[in-house]
C-alpha positions, 0 to 999 in steps of 0.5 A, spaced: 845 655 596 842 648 595 836 645 593 832 641 599 829 635 598 823 634 603 817 630 604 810 632 606 803 630 608 797 633 607 793 635 613 785 634 614 784 641 612 789 640 606 794 644 608 801 641 606 806 640 612 813 638 611 816 633 616 821 634 620 828 630 619 834 629 624 839 634 623 844 629 621 840 627 615 843 631 608 837 633 604 841 636 598 838 636 591 843 639 588 846 646 587 841 652 586 844 652 579 842 645 578 835 648 577 837 649 570 843 646 568 842 639 571 834 638 572 831 643 568 837 642 562 835 640 555 838 633 556 834 631 562 828 634 558 830 630 552 829 623 556 822 625 557 823 627 564 817 632 566 817 633 574 825 635 575 825 640 569 819 644 573 825 646 578 827 651 572 821 655 573 819 654 580 819 649 586 817 642 585 811 639 589 810 632 587 803 630 590 802 623 593 798 620 587 804 622 583 810 619 587 810 613 583 811 616 577 816 621 580 820 615 582 820 612 575 823 618 572 828 618 577 829 611 576 830 613 568 835 618 570 839 613 574 839 608 569 842 613 564 847 616 570 853 617 565 849 620 560 846 625 564 853 627 567 855 628 560 849 631 557 849 637 563 853 643 565 858 641 570 863 646 574 868 640 576 870 634 572 866 629 569 867 623 575 866 629 580 859 631 577 857 624 576 858 622 583 854 629 585 848 627 581 848 620 583 848 622 591 843 627 589 839 622 586 840 617 592 837 623 596 831 624 592 830 616 592 830 616 599 825 621 600 821 618 595 821 611 599 819 615 605 813 619 602 811 612 599 811 609 606 807 614 609 802 616 603 806 623 602 809 627 597 816 630 595 818 637 595 824 640 592 825 647 593 
């Protein structure tokens, strides 16, 4: 099982509508276990992350007004990528784990860009 990264908008009635993505777009935000072993890990929390650690207990909905702050959090993790890889649980080698985190951060960053372009939010579930 994999976490999905999606972009959503709010309809005029306030309902959340997840945008369609092409079938060939890879949307994985990591393995389901990453809710606690990476994004919700003590190490990621120690860096000051507040959005991604929510995944340890529930799905993450980042509303449009919070997307810029979420982007800064993801940028922080990217700037400390080697440390994040070393400080979180990994089922594979350190290099593979680092590459996996890098890939997932890129996917999240792509969704953030899309959300910012359209005034939407980001969902990881």
